[in-house]
Structure formats: C-alpha cells, structure tokens
FIGU-697984 format. One line per field, with one value per residue (C-alpha): residue in one letter; x, z, y. Coordinates in steps of 0.1 Angstrom, whole numbers, plus 5000, padded with zeros to 4 digits. Last residue first. Layout:
N
code <- [A,...];
xx <- [X,...];
zz <- [Z,...];
yy <- [Y,...];
! end
This chain:
459
code <- [A,E,V,F,V,L,A,G,R,G,P,K,T,A,F,L,S,N,N,E,L,G,L,R,Q,V,H,T,Q,Y,Y,A,K,K,V,N,K,L,F,T,D,L,K,D,T,P,V,M,S,V,T,C,G,G,W,G,A,G,T,L,R,S,G,I,A,G,F,Q,L,C,I,D,V,L,R,D,L,E,P,C,S,C,E,Y,M,E,R,C,S,I,H,S,Q,N,M,L,E,G,L,L,Q,L,A,N,A,P,A,D,D,C,I,K,K,F,E,L,V,R,A,A,E,S,Y,V,H,K,A,R,Q,Y,L,K,F,T,S,V,D,Q,T,N,Q,T,L,I,Q,A,R,L,E,E,L,S,I,G,L,C,K,C,I,E,E,T,S,Y,P,E,P,H,L,V,E,E,V,I,T,L,M,E,E,L,S,V,G,L,K,I,Q,V,D,Y,L,R,L,M,K,K,W,D,L,G,K,S,K,S,L,L,K,T,A,L,R,C,E,M,V,R,I,N,F,H,S,T,A,A,K,N,M,E,V,C,S,N,A,I,V,F,A,A,G,S,P,L,R,V,D,T,A,R,L,P,S,F,E,I,L,K,A,T,G,E,E,A,L,F,S,I,S,Q,D,M,G,G,G,E,T,G,V,Y,R,E,S,K,T,C,I,E,A,L,E,V,K,S,L,T,K,G,N,A,R,L,T,V,L,G,A,C,C,V,L,A,S,S,S,S,L,G,S,S,P,P,I,T,G,D,L,L,C,N,M,G,T,P,N,N,L,G,F,H,E,Q,I,G,K,L,G,C,L,F,Y,N,H,W,Q,P,K,T,K,N,I,Q,I,N,N,V,S,T,S,F,D,L,Y,L,S,N,T,N,A,L,Q,V,V,E,T,K,V,P,E,V,A,I,L,I,D,Q,E,I,A,M,P,L,V,A,Y,G,C,Y,D,I,H,E,G,I,L,N,V,R,G,P,A,R,V,Y,F,K,P,A,S,G,F,K,S,I,F,M,E,K,L,K,Q,L,R,F,P,M,N,S,I,N,I,L,G,I,N,A,H,F,A,P,V];
xx <- [4945,4917,4922,4906,4912,4902,4885,4882,4874,4843,4834,4803,4767,4733,4705,4672,4664,4672,4651,4626,4614,4586,4560,4574,4547,4519,4531,4526,4552,4580,4581,4566,4570,4605,4615,4602,4619,4652,4652,4642,4672,4696,4688,4719,4741,4731,4719,4736,4714,4721,4693,4690,4679,4656,4661,4695,4730,4744,4732,4701,4704,4699,4715,4709,4686,4661,4627,4616,4649,4646,4609,4618,4647,4623,4597,4623,4636,4600,4592,4623,4659,4682,4670,4705,4696,4664,4667,4705,4709,4684,4701,4735,4722,4709,4743,4761,4737,4743,4781,4778,4755,4778,4809,4794,4823,4849,4865,4892,4897,4860,4851,4877,4865,4829,4841,4860,4829,4807,4829,4826,4788,4787,4807,4787,4753,4758,4772,4741,4716,4733,4736,4700,4699,4673,4667,4679,4680,4717,4719,4720,4750,4770,4771,4803,4820,4794,4762,4776,4793,4761,4742,4768,4795,4800,4801,4774,4754,4756,4744,4716,4705,4707,4683,4695,4672,4665,4688,4713,4750,4779,4775,4759,4783,4812,4800,4798,4834,4845,4831,4850,4882,4901,4931,4913,4927,4921,4885,4878,4894,4871,4840,4852,4858,4879,4899,4874,4870,4905,4900,4888,4867,4833,4846,4855,4822,4804,4825,4823,4785,4783,4803,4781,4750,4765,4772,4736,4722,4744,4727,4691,4696,4681,4690,4727,4720,4696,4672,4650,4625,4626,4635,4664,4675,4712,4721,4753,4760,4768,4786,4821,4831,4842,4879,4886,4916,4930,4927,4945,4938,4960,4940,4913,4906,4889,4884,4880,4859,4877,4872,4881,4901,4887,4911,4897,4859,4865,4882,4857,4827,4843,4856,4837,4809,4799,4776,4775,4781,4817,4820,4826,4860,4873,4865,4878,4911,4915,4906,4930,4958,4951,4950,4984,4987,5003,4992,4988,4960,4934,4944,4940,4908,4892,4904,4887,4856,4854,4858,4831,4808,4814,4807,4773,4764,4772,4751,4726,4699,4697,4705,4706,4742,4744,4758,4769,4787,4799,4827,4842,4872,4891,4926,4935,4953,4962,4962,4970,4978,4954,4930,4925,4922,4894,4877,4873,4860,4835,4825,4815,4793,4778,4769,4742,4722,4724,4704,4712,4749,4755,4791,4807,4839,4854,4886,4873,4846,4812,4790,4760,4737,4705,4701,4667,4681,4703,4734,4747,4765,4792,4811,4842,4854,4888,4892,4921,4901,4906,4882,4866,4842,4828,4816,4799,4795,4774,4797,4800,4828,4830,4825,4837,4841,4868,4860,4869,4834,4829,4834,4808,4775,4771,4798,4787,4784,4787,4778,4798,4795,4823,4845,4853,4873,4874,4901,4906,4870,4861,4850,4818,4807,4773,4774,4810,4801,4771,4793,4819,4793,4779,4813,4820,4787,4793,4828,4856,4877,4912,4908,4940,4939,4959,4965,4956,4990,4974,4994,4993,5021,5016,5000];
zz <- [4892,4905,4938,4972,5006,5038,5071,5096,5091,5103,5135,5129,5122,5123,5108,5115,5101,5063,5058,5085,5068,5048,5075,5101,5098,5098,5130,5133,5107,5123,5160,5166,5131,5124,5160,5154,5121,5133,5164,5144,5122,5151,5175,5167,5168,5203,5203,5217,5211,5199,5199,5175,5170,5193,5225,5225,5220,5205,5214,5233,5251,5247,5264,5260,5231,5227,5215,5247,5251,5217,5223,5256,5240,5212,5237,5256,5224,5213,5248,5247,5261,5272,5308,5323,5355,5345,5308,5304,5337,5327,5293,5309,5333,5303,5285,5317,5321,5284,5290,5320,5301,5271,5292,5311,5302,5311,5283,5303,5277,5268,5305,5312,5283,5297,5332,5320,5302,5332,5355,5331,5331,5369,5371,5343,5354,5390,5378,5356,5384,5410,5387,5375,5362,5365,5348,5313,5294,5287,5275,5238,5239,5263,5301,5321,5319,5305,5318,5352,5355,5347,5373,5399,5415,5449,5436,5458,5456,5418,5416,5440,5418,5386,5403,5412,5406,5436,5439,5462,5456,5481,5500,5473,5447,5470,5473,5435,5433,5457,5432,5404,5424,5442,5433,5442,5412,5390,5401,5397,5362,5351,5359,5333,5333,5363,5361,5380,5406,5420,5444,5480,5480,5479,5452,5430,5434,5426,5395,5382,5387,5367,5338,5339,5338,5310,5288,5296,5285,5254,5243,5250,5233,5200,5163,5169,5183,5156,5168,5145,5158,5135,5165,5144,5153,5154,5160,5176,5170,5196,5197,5196,5222,5211,5208,5222,5205,5223,5210,5223,5227,5253,5272,5260,5258,5231,5238,5203,5186,5165,5132,5108,5123,5136,5143,5120,5124,5160,5170,5152,5170,5205,5205,5233,5217,5226,5196,5183,5146,5150,5177,5148,5144,5178,5172,5136,5148,5174,5150,5124,5149,5160,5124,5117,5096,5063,5038,5000,4999,4983,5007,5039,5026,5017,5051,5070,5049,5056,5093,5094,5073,5097,5126,5111,5103,5138,5143,5166,5140,5130,5094,5084,5074,5037,5024,4990,4986,4954,4958,4935,4952,4957,4971,5001,4997,5032,5048,5085,5088,5117,5105,5071,5085,5109,5083,5059,5086,5099,5063,5056,5087,5075,5042,5058,5074,5111,5111,5141,5142,5107,5096,5074,5055,5037,5020,5005,4988,4990,4971,4981,4964,4982,5003,4997,4962,4978,4956,4973,4959,4973,4953,4971,4954,4951,4915,4905,4911,4933,4922,4949,4952,4988,5006,5040,5057,5066,5072,5110,5131,5167,5200,5236,5256,5279,5302,5299,5306,5269,5264,5290,5272,5266,5274,5259,5225,5206,5170,5143,5110,5085,5066,5029,5006,4968,4944,4912,4903,4866,4846,4835,4871,4875,4848,4857,4894,4887,4867,4894,4921,4900,4896,4934,4942,4917,4930,4908,4893,4892,4925,4941,4979,4996,5033,5064,5073,5066,5035,5022,5018,4990,5000];
yy <- [5024,5046,5063,5056,5073,5056,5061,5032,4995,4977,4958,4936,4944,4928,4948,4966,5000,4997,4966,4977,5008,4992,5000,5023,5050,5023,5006,4968,4959,4979,4970,4936,4921,4933,4924,4888,4883,4897,4875,4844,4849,4858,4830,4808,4839,4848,4884,4915,4945,4981,5006,5035,5071,5089,5110,5092,5106,5074,5039,5029,4996,4959,4928,4891,4897,4868,4881,4898,4916,4931,4941,4958,4977,4988,5000,5020,5035,5045,5060,5082,5079,5107,5110,5108,5091,5071,5063,5064,5045,5019,5016,5011,4985,4965,4967,4956,4926,4916,4917,4894,4870,4869,4863,4833,4810,4837,4856,4875,4902,4906,4906,4932,4954,4954,4961,4991,5004,4996,5018,5048,5042,5043,5076,5092,5081,5093,5126,5132,5123,5145,5175,5180,5216,5243,5277,5271,5304,5305,5268,5275,5298,5276,5281,5285,5319,5343,5327,5319,5353,5370,5349,5361,5339,5324,5288,5274,5307,5308,5271,5279,5309,5288,5264,5229,5200,5177,5147,5165,5167,5164,5131,5110,5124,5115,5079,5077,5091,5063,5037,5054,5051,5080,5102,5134,5152,5122,5118,5155,5156,5127,5148,5174,5211,5220,5252,5273,5246,5249,5220,5224,5192,5210,5233,5204,5186,5219,5226,5191,5190,5222,5206,5175,5197,5218,5187,5175,5209,5207,5174,5185,5220,5210,5213,5204,5170,5161,5134,5114,5088,5058,5036,5023,4987,4978,4941,4930,4893,4866,4833,4847,4872,4907,4914,4948,4965,4996,5032,5062,5100,5116,5128,5105,5067,5048,5011,4997,4971,4945,4927,4955,4984,5017,5046,5072,5069,5056,5088,5111,5095,5093,5129,5146,5166,5202,5207,5243,5238,5250,5222,5198,5215,5203,5167,5169,5182,5155,5127,5141,5142,5106,5094,5111,5142,5152,5179,5178,5203,5180,5152,5172,5188,5154,5140,5168,5165,5128,5134,5161,5138,5108,5132,5140,5104,5093,5062,5080,5079,5116,5106,5069,5061,5053,5086,5097,5131,5148,5173,5199,5216,5248,5245,5266,5300,5312,5277,5282,5245,5238,5266,5250,5215,5226,5248,5219,5195,5221,5231,5195,5196,5229,5213,5191,5219,5226,5259,5281,5273,5287,5280,5307,5298,5328,5318,5286,5307,5290,5265,5244,5219,5209,5178,5161,5152,5125,5121,5152,5183,5206,5232,5246,5278,5295,5283,5260,5228,5197,5170,5149,5119,5117,5085,5087,5053,5023,4993,5000,5012,5000,5018,5013,5046,5059,5089,5126,5140,5147,5109,5101,5105,5068,5042,5009,4993,5026,5021,5039,5056,5051,5076,5072,5095,5093,5106,5126,5129,5130,5161,5178,5187,5170,5143,5135,5133,5111,5087,5086,5080,5051,5036,5040,5022,4994,4986,4998,4971,4986,5005,5015,5020,5047,5040,5059,5074,5108,5118,5082,5058,5033,5000];
! end
C-alpha cells in the first residue's frame, strides 16, 4: 500500500465497486470532469459508554459498514462546490477563503465546512485548494450512528488530501473533534476517533487525554444488532445534548469546590476523580455526599460557587443553555461515574473471556440503558419499547446507542437465535406501525466491526 498523507492508506481500485462507479458517473454528469480521488469515513455504533466521552472517560464503540463517501476533484478556482446524491440535500457552494458556519440551522453542508475549516486553521492555509465534491451517504440521518461526525471526518480527510498535507490518524481525529464544535455541539471525541482509528474485526476502547485506542475482541457466539427507532434526533438542532454537557460541567464545579479543588479550572468529571486520586466507586459515594437529587436552580448554583448569574452565563454556560433555569447535577454525575465503570468492566470481560461472558456483557448493557433512561433521561418511549421488544425476543442485552432521544438501539443476540430475532422484531416494532412499514430493511441489521476512514484512487 503506497504511503498516504494521513497514514491511512491509499487503495488502488482497478475494478471499481458498483457504488463507486455510479458515484463517478454522477460526478462527471454534475461537474463535467472526473473525480481525482474518493474518501470514505464510517459511521459507528457505541456498544457501551454513553455520554461520558465529553466528561473525559473511555468509551467502547466499533465502526459499521454504513458510511459517508465523497468523490473529489481539486480545482484552480477558490470555490468549494458541494453536491449530494440524495436530492433532499441541496447543492451548496462557497469561497474557500470565507467559511461561514451557521449554528442556528444545522444543514448538511455545515458539517462538511467544519472539517474543511478545521484543517485550514490547523495548517494556517492562506490559499487553500478549491474543490468539487459529490457526497453519497448510507448512514441513516439523525439515527445516533454518527452520520454528522462521519461527514466532518470525511471533509477533513478530503481537505487534507486536496491540499497535500500530512497528519496522523490521531491528529486528524482530534482536529475533527474540535472542528465539529463549530456547529455548536459540545461533543467529546468518540465519534471522530473511531471513524479514523477503527480496524476491521475489532471494537475499540477509546481513551482520551491523550487519545489512544485499544483493541477489544468481542466474544464469539453473539451478533450485535442495530435497530432504528425511526425517531430522528439532531443534536445540533436542540439543546438536549448541550444541557447534559453543562449539567456535567456544573456538577464538576460543585464537586471540585466541595473538595477544596480549583473549581474554575475543572471542566470534566474525570478531572475531579484524577485530582482526588480515588476510584470510580468512591466518586459515586462523594456524589451522594455532596450533591442532592433535587434539581439545582441557577440561583443555587451561583450561591454554591460564589458567582453572579452574569458570570455563570458568560463563563460556564453555552450559547443555547443560557436560558435554562434548573439543572440536574446529582443524576448526571451518578450516570457518568457508573457508566465509566461499566465500560472498564465490559472490556475486562472481553479480555478474560469467562464461560458466562455473554450473560455478563448483556447485564452491563441492560444496566447502561436503565441509567441512560432514569439518571441521564436521554431515552424516549420508542427507544424503551424497542429495547423491551429486543429483550423479549432473545437479546441478552439491549440499550440505546448514540446521544439518545431517538435514533437506534444496539442489542447483543446469540448467533443461533439471530434469524428468528430479526423476524420477530420486524413484526413487533416495524410491521405493526403504519409509519414504520417498509422501513425495517434499512432500520434493522446485524453488524460487525468495520474499518476506519480511507482514501481511494483509481488504478
């Protein structure tokens, strides 16, 4: 494999797969010339570790087959032209020297612009290359399978390649994590990291500060099945996600202050644990001692921290959480510390491979969903119903995956029960509901660990 600018690998395609061939033909029809290269970035499913990456804790995702694929032609003009094979997503063009990202309307092209801007700013590109790009995506949008982050990663890799620059996978993941925040979502880095660092056949334990990925060999005898609730949830279009980020940040501040730490410098629940030098179990005890289950008003938070409401809004809260009047700190911290412990236990079971590994992993997944539903309140009635159906028809463990409030569940199903499981879930969830009829083929599927982002060129 020839060396690639991003240490990701350059794959020659002599016999182009049908999808690439079709994309090439559409590109020629659209732009009047052929693409010079193609970039692919996968979506992901998180097996366990929800809403804890932005708190500093390790997560356990794997890449899936569904992906974002972009055909690219660098051009001499200072313009980026973006088109999509899906006619629902309108064409867009802009000057490469004047990237404007609208936080109030999270349209598809803004995620491309995030990746583009991140690479431009990292290298200080004064005269970046213009590009014609045609995108094709197979990740269901707003499904919790990371379609938006895959697009940001794809765009970052496109920009890197078009401008002849070099980065490692880890550097790319970190830049794309930061640049996705241009649309206003305060994410933690799981999605971008697995998109670049994934390898076929293995899930990954993704750790942060510094970013690193460790192989997690999943047990044989079970398949992971993704089921879409068909309730769409766009993180950037609502404040649900950022409110949770702020609740965790505020819990960090209050816990830090109660223990005599420099709370103004503390941003993540992980930092509190590290500074105190205690275990996750001990952090759960500290949460019980310090925080109360009743919601905190902004006035109470200000009183606890000894700051004014203006300082709270200016120094801590994000733009779309300014008007929130109450925050649940106890529940969010309890979820984060318990979920972080479940991730480490999940990996340990996979490594040790005891005889009852599947049962133990299933129990952890079930505990995770209960915590997401009750302590983090990021589920919804449809997700809860889907989890119940999956468990009823043979899943050993089932939980929401991704941000929640809609999107998908992931279930661990014994391989010998897979066919009947798929048939029964289709019937119980999709075929009995008029708005889900006909959607089951794209909404319910078994998956296995896929590979990370790649660049393709024709031989």
